[in-house]
N, CA, C and O atoms as a Tinker XYZ file with bonds, in Angstrom:
   352  protein
     1  N     15.446000   18.115000   14.919000    73     2
     2  CA    15.794000   19.364000   14.295000    64     1     3
     3  C     17.292000   19.459000   14.017000    63     2     4     5
     4  O     17.715000   20.079000   13.041000    81     3
     5  N     18.087000   18.838000   14.885000    73     3     6
     6  CA    19.532000   18.919000   14.658000    64     5     7
     7  C     19.921000   18.203000   13.382000    63     6     8     9
     8  O     20.930000   18.544000   12.765000    81     7
     9  N     19.122000   17.197000   12.967000    73     7    10
    10  CA    19.424000   16.481000   11.735000    64     9    11
    11  C     18.954000   17.258000   10.517000    63    10    12    13
    12  O     19.428000   17.020000    9.406000    81    11
    13  N     18.031000   18.179000   10.718000    73    11    14
    14  CA    17.521000   18.966000    9.609000    64    13    15
    15  C     17.523000   20.444000    9.998000    63    14    16    17
    16  O     16.484000   20.980000   10.386000    81    15
    17  N     18.676000   21.108000    9.900000    73    15    18
    18  CA    18.750000   22.515000   10.298000    64    17    19
    19  C     17.890000   23.427000    9.430000    63    18    20    21
    20  O     17.507000   24.510000    9.872000    81    19
    21  N     17.580000   23.012000    8.205000    73    19    22
    22  CA    16.729000   23.841000    7.362000    64    21    23
    23  C     15.327000   23.965000    7.940000    63    22    24    25
    24  O     14.703000   25.022000    7.842000    81    23
    25  N     14.836000   22.895000    8.538000    73    23    26
    26  CA    13.514000   22.942000    9.150000    64    25    27
    27  C     13.515000   23.890000   10.342000    63    26    28    29
    28  O     12.554000   24.628000   10.553000    81    27
    29  N     14.594000   23.869000   11.119000    73    27    30
    30  CA    14.653000   24.764000   12.272000    64    29    31
    31  C     14.703000   26.222000   11.826000    63    30    32    33
    32  O     14.127000   27.091000   12.481000    81    31
    33  N     15.382000   26.493000   10.723000    73    31    34
    34  CA    15.408000   27.860000   10.204000    64    33    35
    35  C     14.034000   28.274000    9.702000    63    34    36    37
    36  O     13.576000   29.388000    9.956000    81    35
    37  N     13.384000   27.368000    8.988000    73    35    38
    38  CA    12.059000   27.668000    8.454000    64    37    39
    39  C     11.065000   27.931000    9.578000    63    38    40    41
    40  O     10.256000   28.854000    9.495000    81    39
    41  N     11.129000   27.105000   10.645000    73    39    42
    42  CA    10.211000   27.262000   11.771000    64    41    43
    43  C     10.686000   28.294000   12.784000    63    42    44    45
    44  O      9.978000   28.620000   13.736000    81    43
    45  N     11.903000   28.805000   12.565000    73    43    46
    46  CA    12.516000   29.796000   13.450000    64    45    47
    47  C     12.622000   29.276000   14.880000    63    46    48    49
    48  O     12.233000   29.936000   15.844000    81    47
    49  N     13.166000   28.059000   14.974000    73    47    50
    50  CA    13.353000   27.420000   16.265000    64    49    51
    51  C     14.844000   27.299000   16.525000    63    50    52    53
    52  O     15.599000   26.847000   15.664000    81    51
    53  N     15.259000   27.699000   17.705000    73    51    54
    54  CA    16.658000   27.619000   18.100000    64    53    55
    55  C     16.976000   26.172000   18.463000    63    54    56    57
    56  O     16.361000   25.610000   19.369000    81    55
    57  N     17.938000   25.563000   17.757000    73    55    58
    58  CA    18.289000   24.171000   18.030000    64    57    59
    59  C     19.549000   24.054000   18.875000    63    58    60    61
    60  O     19.976000   22.945000   19.195000    81    59
    61  N     20.138000   25.164000   19.236000    73    59    62
    62  CA    21.376000   25.120000   20.008000    64    61    63
    63  C     21.125000   25.164000   21.505000    63    62    64    65
    64  O     22.049000   24.964000   22.293000    81    63
    65  N     19.897000   25.422000   21.905000    73    63    66
    66  CA    19.588000   25.526000   23.327000    64    65    67
    67  C     19.517000   24.170000   23.998000    63    66    68    69
    68  O     19.490000   23.129000   23.340000    81    67
    69  N     19.488000   24.202000   25.326000    73    67    70
    70  CA    19.454000   22.970000   26.099000    64    69    71
    71  C     18.053000   22.354000   26.095000    63    70    72    73
    72  O     17.909000   21.135000   26.195000    81    71
    73  N     17.031000   23.186000   25.981000    73    71    74
    74  CA    15.663000   22.699000   26.062000    64    73    75
    75  C     14.922000   22.952000   24.752000    63    74    76    77
    76  O     15.247000   23.877000   24.007000    81    75
    77  N     13.949000   22.137000   24.494000    73    75    78
    78  CA    13.134000   22.291000   23.291000    64    77    79
    79  C     12.105000   23.391000   23.506000    63    78    80    81
    80  O     11.594000   23.572000   24.611000    81    79
    81  N     11.810000   24.116000   22.446000    73    79    82
    82  CA    10.780000   25.144000   22.541000    64    81    83
    83  C      9.417000   24.614000   22.122000    63    82    84    85
    84  O      8.417000   25.328000   22.201000    81    83
    85  N      9.377000   23.377000   21.684000    73    83    86
    86  CA     8.106000   22.776000   21.282000    64    85    87
    87  C      7.506000   22.074000   22.485000    63    86    88    89
    88  O      8.142000   21.218000   23.099000    81    87
    89  N      6.292000   22.437000   22.812000    73    87    90
    90  CA     5.626000   21.836000   23.965000    64    89    91
    91  C      4.501000   20.932000   23.479000    63    90    92    93
    92  O      3.650000   21.343000   22.691000    81    91
    93  N      4.515000   19.721000   23.952000    73    91    94
    94  CA     3.463000   18.777000   23.629000    64    93    95
    95  C      2.724000   18.432000   24.916000    63    94    96    97
    96  O      3.255000   17.750000   25.792000    81    95
    97  N      1.526000   18.902000   25.008000    73    95    98
    98  CA     0.700000   18.625000   26.174000    64    97    99
    99  C     -0.099000   17.354000   25.918000    63    98   100   101
   100  O     -0.550000   17.130000   24.795000    81    99
   101  N     -0.285000   16.519000   26.935000    73    99   102
   102  CA    -1.087000   15.307000   26.732000    64   101   103
   103  C     -2.491000   15.611000   26.245000    63   102   104   105
   104  O     -3.072000   14.811000   25.512000    81   103
   105  N     -3.043000   16.738000   26.630000    73   103   106
   106  CA    -4.401000   17.076000   26.215000    64   105   107
   107  C     -4.472000   17.448000   24.733000    63   106   108   109
   108  O     -5.561000   17.514000   24.164000    81   107
   109  N     -3.308000   17.692000   24.101000    73   107   110
   110  CA    -3.329000   18.056000   22.690000    64   109   111
   111  C     -3.578000   16.836000   21.803000    63   110   112   113
   112  O     -3.904000   16.984000   20.625000    81   111
   113  N     -3.427000   15.631000   22.360000    73   111   114
   114  CA    -3.723000   14.413000   21.621000    64   113   115
   115  C     -5.113000   13.952000   22.022000    63   114   116   117
   116  O     -5.323000   13.495000   23.146000    81   115
   117  N     -6.056000   14.071000   21.108000    73   115   118
   118  CA    -7.442000   13.819000   21.478000    64   117   119
   119  C     -7.795000   12.342000   21.517000    63   118   120   121
   120  O     -8.752000   11.974000   22.198000    81   119
   121  N     -7.069000   11.478000   20.817000    73   119   122
   122  CA    -7.432000   10.075000   20.760000    64   121   123
   123  C     -6.254000    9.196000   21.126000    63   122   124   125
   124  O     -5.103000    9.502000   20.813000    81   123
   125  N     -6.564000    8.106000   21.791000    73   123   126
   126  CA    -5.518000    7.153000   22.138000    64   125   127
   127  C     -5.227000    6.247000   20.948000    63   126   128   129
   128  O     -5.975000    6.228000   19.971000    81   127
   129  N     -4.152000    5.514000   21.040000    73   127   130
   130  CA    -3.784000    4.592000   19.963000    64   129   131
   131  C     -4.861000    3.532000   19.767000    63   130   132   133
   132  O     -5.154000    3.146000   18.635000    81   131
   133  N     -5.453000    3.059000   20.861000    73   131   134
   134  CA    -6.513000    2.051000   20.742000    64   133   135
   135  C     -7.743000    2.605000   20.035000    63   134   136   137
   136  O     -8.360000    1.911000   19.227000    81   135
   137  N     -8.103000    3.847000   20.335000    73   135   138
   138  CA    -9.243000    4.468000   19.654000    64   137   139
   139  C     -8.969000    4.621000   18.162000    63   138   140   141
   140  O     -9.841000    4.352000   17.337000    81   139
   141  N     -7.766000    5.051000   17.820000    73   139   142
   142  CA    -7.402000    5.199000   16.410000    64   141   143
   143  C     -7.419000    3.853000   15.700000    63   142   144   145
   144  O     -7.880000    3.752000   14.564000    81   143
   145  N     -6.910000    2.805000   16.377000    73   143   146
   146  CA    -6.896000    1.471000   15.785000    64   145   147
   147  C     -8.324000    0.982000   15.527000    63   146   148   149
   148  O     -8.605000    0.420000   14.468000    81   147
   149  N     -9.230000    1.195000   16.494000    73   147   150
   150  CA   -10.633000    0.792000   16.318000    64   149   151
   151  C    -11.269000    1.518000   15.142000    63   150   152   153
   152  O    -11.990000    0.910000   14.351000    81   151
   153  N    -11.004000    2.818000   15.024000    73   151   154
   154  CA   -11.548000    3.587000   13.903000    64   153   155
   155  C    -11.021000    3.066000   12.567000    63   154   156   157
   156  O    -11.776000    2.927000   11.605000    81   155
   157  N     -9.731000    2.782000   12.517000    73   155   158
   158  CA    -9.134000    2.307000   11.273000    64   157   159
   159  C     -9.682000    0.934000   10.888000    63   158   160   161
   160  O     -9.985000    0.701000    9.718000    81   159
   161  N     -9.814000    0.028000   11.846000    73   159   162
   162  CA   -10.326000   -1.298000   11.519000    64   161   163
   163  C    -11.786000   -1.230000   11.108000    63   162   164   165
   164  O    -12.210000   -1.960000   10.213000    81   163
   165  N    -12.562000   -0.362000   11.750000    73   163   166
   166  CA   -13.966000   -0.222000   11.358000    64   165   167
   167  C    -14.076000    0.367000    9.951000    63   166   168   169
   168  O    -14.914000   -0.061000    9.158000    81   167
   169  N    -13.240000    1.333000    9.654000    73   167   170
   170  CA   -13.255000    1.931000    8.312000    64   169   171
   171  C    -12.904000    0.890000    7.252000    63   170   172   173
   172  O    -13.553000    0.833000    6.207000    81   171
   173  N    -11.888000    0.066000    7.507000    73   171   174
   174  CA   -11.511000   -0.980000    6.563000    64   173   175
   175  C    -12.643000   -1.992000    6.412000    63   174   176   177
   176  O    -12.951000   -2.419000    5.299000    81   175
   177  N    -13.264000   -2.375000    7.525000    73   175   178
   178  CA   -14.381000   -3.314000    7.464000    64   177   179
   179  C    -15.523000   -2.729000    6.641000    63   178   180   181
   180  O    -16.151000   -3.444000    5.859000    81   179
   181  N    -15.795000   -1.454000    6.806000    73   179   182
   182  CA   -16.894000   -0.823000    6.065000    64   181   183
   183  C    -16.588000   -0.748000    4.570000    63   182   184   185
   184  O    -17.509000   -0.781000    3.754000    81   183
   185  N    -15.330000   -0.649000    4.204000    73   183   186
   186  CA   -14.980000   -0.686000    2.779000    64   185   187
   187  C    -15.356000   -2.044000    2.188000    63   186   188   189
   188  O    -15.884000   -2.116000    1.079000    81   187
   189  N    -15.084000   -3.113000    2.926000    73   187   190
   190  CA   -15.469000   -4.450000    2.474000    64   189   191
   191  C    -17.000000   -4.582000    2.423000    63   190   192   193
   192  O    -17.549000   -5.196000    1.509000    81   191
   193  N    -17.667000   -4.001000    3.410000    73   191   194
   194  CA   -19.138000   -4.058000    3.443000    64   193   195
   195  C    -19.722000   -3.354000    2.231000    63   194   196   197
   196  O    -20.647000   -3.867000    1.602000    81   195
   197  N    -19.196000   -2.192000    1.900000    73   195   198
   198  CA   -19.726000   -1.442000    0.758000    64   197   199
   199  C    -19.523000   -2.220000   -0.539000    63   198   200   201
   200  O    -20.416000   -2.258000   -1.385000    81   199
   201  N    -18.365000   -2.835000   -0.697000    73   199   202
   202  CA   -18.119000   -3.645000   -1.890000    64   201   203
   203  C    -19.029000   -4.870000   -1.903000    63   202   204   205
   204  O    -19.523000   -5.270000   -2.957000    81   203
   205  N    -19.249000   -5.463000   -0.727000    73   203   206
   206  CA   -20.140000   -6.611000   -0.620000    64   205   207
   207  C    -21.578000   -6.249000   -0.936000    63   206   208   209
   208  O    -22.290000   -7.026000   -1.571000    81   207
   209  N    -22.012000   -5.073000   -0.498000    73   207   210
   210  CA   -23.378000   -4.620000   -0.784000    64   209   211
   211  C    -23.567000   -4.420000   -2.285000    63   210   212   213
   212  O    -24.617000   -4.751000   -2.836000    81   211
   213  N    -22.556000   -3.883000   -2.933000    73   211   214
   214  CA   -22.631000   -3.693000   -4.389000    64   213   215
   215  C    -22.757000   -5.040000   -5.098000    63   214   216   217
   216  O    -23.557000   -5.190000   -6.022000    81   215
   217  N    -21.967000   -6.009000   -4.664000    73   215   218
   218  CA   -22.040000   -7.330000   -5.274000    64   217   219
   219  C    -23.382000   -8.011000   -4.998000    63   218   220   221
   220  O    -23.893000   -8.744000   -5.845000    81   219
   221  N    -23.946000   -7.770000   -3.825000    73   219   222
   222  CA   -25.258000   -8.337000   -3.509000    64   221   223
   223  C    -26.317000   -7.784000   -4.455000    63   222   224   225
   224  O    -27.176000   -8.523000   -4.936000    81   223
   225  N    -26.251000   -6.485000   -4.719000    73   223   226
   226  CA   -27.206000   -5.872000   -5.651000    64   225   227
   227  C    -27.028000   -6.417000   -7.064000    63   226   228   229
   228  O    -27.979000   -6.441000   -7.846000    81   227
   229  N    -25.826000   -6.850000   -7.391000    73   227   230
   230  CA   -25.548000   -7.427000   -8.708000    64   229   231
   231  C    -25.813000   -8.935000   -8.740000    63   230   232   233
   232  O    -25.484000   -9.603000   -9.720000    81   231
   233  N    -26.405000   -9.467000   -7.675000    73   231   234
   234  CA   -26.736000  -10.894000   -7.526000    64   233   235
   235  C    -25.489000  -11.779000   -7.549000    63   234   236   237
   236  O    -25.556000  -12.932000   -7.977000    81   235
   237  N    -24.366000  -11.254000   -7.098000    73   235   238
   238  CA   -23.133000  -12.031000   -6.962000    64   237   239
   239  C    -22.953000  -12.340000   -5.478000    63   238   240   241
   240  O    -22.027000  -11.857000   -4.826000    81   239
   241  N    -23.866000  -13.157000   -4.971000    73   239   242
   242  CA   -23.967000  -13.368000   -3.529000    64   241   243
   243  C    -22.777000  -14.115000   -2.936000    63   242   244   245
   244  O    -22.349000  -13.802000   -1.825000    81   243
   245  N    -22.243000  -15.083000   -3.645000    73   243   246
   246  CA   -21.099000  -15.829000   -3.110000    64   245   247
   247  C    -19.919000  -14.897000   -2.860000    63   246   248   249
   248  O    -19.301000  -14.933000   -1.796000    81   247
   249  N    -19.615000  -14.068000   -3.846000    73   247   250
   250  CA   -18.506000  -13.119000   -3.697000    64   249   251
   251  C    -18.806000  -12.102000   -2.596000    63   250   252   253
   252  O    -17.916000  -11.700000   -1.846000    81   251
   253  N    -20.074000  -11.694000   -2.514000    73   251   254
   254  CA   -20.470000  -10.725000   -1.488000    64   253   255
   255  C    -20.270000  -11.308000   -0.094000    63   254   256   257
   256  O    -19.761000  -10.629000    0.797000    81   255
   257  N    -20.670000  -12.566000    0.096000    73   255   258
   258  CA   -20.521000  -13.202000    1.403000    64   257   259
   259  C    -19.045000  -13.279000    1.790000    63   258   260   261
   260  O    -18.695000  -13.110000    2.958000    81   259
   261  N    -18.189000  -13.533000    0.816000    73   259   262
   262  CA   -16.756000  -13.554000    1.103000    64   261   263
   263  C    -16.268000  -12.191000    1.600000    63   262   264   265
   264  O    -15.452000  -12.117000    2.519000    81   263
   265  N    -16.765000  -11.127000    0.995000    73   263   266
   266  CA   -16.366000   -9.783000    1.439000    64   265   267
   267  C    -16.917000   -9.469000    2.824000    63   266   268   269
   268  O    -16.227000   -8.862000    3.642000    81   267
   269  N    -18.158000   -9.876000    3.094000    73   267   270
   270  CA   -18.724000   -9.648000    4.431000    64   269   271
   271  C    -17.933000  -10.436000    5.475000    63   270   272   273
   272  O    -17.702000   -9.943000    6.579000    81   271
   273  N    -17.521000  -11.648000    5.137000    73   271   274
   274  CA   -16.692000  -12.432000    6.058000    64   273   275
   275  C    -15.340000  -11.765000    6.278000    63   274   276   277
   276  O    -14.809000  -11.772000    7.388000    81   275
   277  N    -14.795000  -11.197000    5.229000    73   275   278
   278  CA   -13.511000  -10.485000    5.358000    64   277   279
   279  C    -13.675000   -9.271000    6.275000    63   278   280   281
   280  O    -12.808000   -8.981000    7.099000    81   279
   281  N    -14.799000   -8.566000    6.118000    73   279   282
   282  CA   -15.071000   -7.422000    6.995000    64   281   283
   283  C    -15.152000   -7.868000    8.444000    63   282   284   285
   284  O    -14.652000   -7.183000    9.337000    81   283
   285  N    -15.783000   -9.019000    8.681000    73   283   286
   286  CA   -15.908000   -9.520000   10.044000    64   285   287
   287  C    -14.579000  -10.027000   10.593000    63   286   288   289
   288  O    -14.366000  -10.013000   11.805000    81   287
   289  N    -13.694000  -10.470000    9.726000    73   287   290
   290  CA   -12.372000  -10.879000   10.202000    64   289   291
   291  C    -11.551000   -9.671000   10.639000    63   290   292   293
   292  O    -10.670000   -9.780000   11.492000    81   291
   293  N    -11.847000   -8.522000   10.046000    73   291   294
   294  CA   -11.155000   -7.282000   10.420000    64   293   295
   295  C    -11.788000   -6.680000   11.672000    63   294   296   297
   296  O    -11.085000   -6.268000   12.594000    81   295
   297  N    -13.126000   -6.633000   11.699000    73   295   298
   298  CA   -13.859000   -6.026000   12.815000    64   297   299
   299  C    -15.050000   -6.917000   13.136000    63   298   300   301
   300  O    -16.102000   -6.822000   12.504000    81   299
   301  N    -14.871000   -7.783000   14.126000    73   299   302
   302  CA   -15.922000   -8.755000   14.433000    64   301   303
   303  C    -17.181000   -8.116000   15.006000    63   302   304   305
   304  O    -18.207000   -8.788000   15.117000    81   303
   305  N    -17.133000   -6.871000   15.364000    73   303   306
   306  CA   -18.303000   -6.176000   15.887000    64   305   307
   307  C    -19.032000   -5.346000   14.846000    63   306   308   309
   308  O    -19.897000   -4.544000   15.200000    81   307
   309  N    -18.708000   -5.517000   13.580000    73   307   310
   310  CA   -19.304000   -4.714000   12.508000    64   309   311
   311  C    -20.707000   -5.249000   12.190000    63   310   312   313
   312  O    -20.856000   -6.235000   11.468000    81   311
   313  N    -21.702000   -4.603000   12.725000    73   311   314
   314  CA   -23.090000   -5.030000   12.559000    64   313   315
   315  C    -23.496000   -5.019000   11.092000    63   314   316   317
   316  O    -24.221000   -5.907000   10.643000    81   315
   317  N    -23.041000   -4.032000   10.350000    73   315   318
   318  CA   -23.398000   -3.931000    8.932000    64   317   319
   319  C    -22.940000   -5.152000    8.146000    63   318   320   321
   320  O    -23.606000   -5.561000    7.194000    81   319
   321  N    -21.810000   -5.738000    8.535000    73   319   322
   322  CA   -21.309000   -6.929000    7.852000    64   321   323
   323  C    -22.216000   -8.124000    8.126000    63   322   324   325
   324  O    -22.466000   -8.932000    7.231000    81   323
   325  N    -22.710000   -8.240000    9.358000    73   323   326
   326  CA   -23.641000   -9.319000    9.676000    64   325   327
   327  C    -24.946000   -9.174000    8.892000    63   326   328   329
   328  O    -25.476000  -10.145000    8.352000    81   327
   329  N    -25.447000   -7.948000    8.845000    73   327   330
   330  CA   -26.698000   -7.688000    8.114000    64   329   331
   331  C    -26.510000   -7.974000    6.635000    63   330   332   333
   332  O    -27.346000   -8.628000    6.012000    81   331
   333  N    -25.408000   -7.483000    6.072000    73   331   334
   334  CA   -25.132000   -7.706000    4.664000    64   333   335
   335  C    -24.965000   -9.169000    4.323000    63   334   336   337
   336  O    -25.438000   -9.637000    3.288000    81   335
   337  N    -24.293000   -9.884000    5.197000    73   335   338
   338  CA   -24.101000  -11.315000    4.962000    64   337   339
   339  C    -25.432000  -12.054000    5.007000    63   338   340   341
   340  O    -25.675000  -12.965000    4.215000    81   339
   341  N    -26.284000  -11.657000    5.933000    73   339   342
   342  CA   -27.616000  -12.260000    6.012000    64   341   343
   343  C    -28.439000  -11.955000    4.761000    63   342   344   345
   344  O    -29.162000  -12.820000    4.267000    81   343
   345  N    -28.333000  -10.758000    4.262000    73   343   346
   346  CA   -29.084000  -10.372000    3.067000    64   345   347
   347  C    -28.575000  -11.111000    1.835000    63   346   348   349
   348  O    -29.356000  -11.482000    0.959000    81   347
   349  N    -27.275000  -11.319000    1.773000    73   347   350
   350  CA   -26.703000  -12.014000    0.617000    64   349   351
   351  C    -27.084000  -13.480000    0.646000    63   350   352
   352  O    -26.697000  -14.236000   -0.245000    81   351
């Protein structure tokens, strides 16, 4: 806040005091970094799976298998990628 006094004025926070008025409780963070990382990698893997499924329906199986393999390189536990690769 000291670097951006306009933000402190907008939020009506006193930046001249010894202590911060913003309280961050550990319970206010619902997910750990590892949980967020797992969610992000699974989401990225599923994007590859969806593209691979589309290519499989278009009978472009070689390209689809490459996408399913890419999904598995991101998230080796992605069951949908294994199923899709088997179908392709």
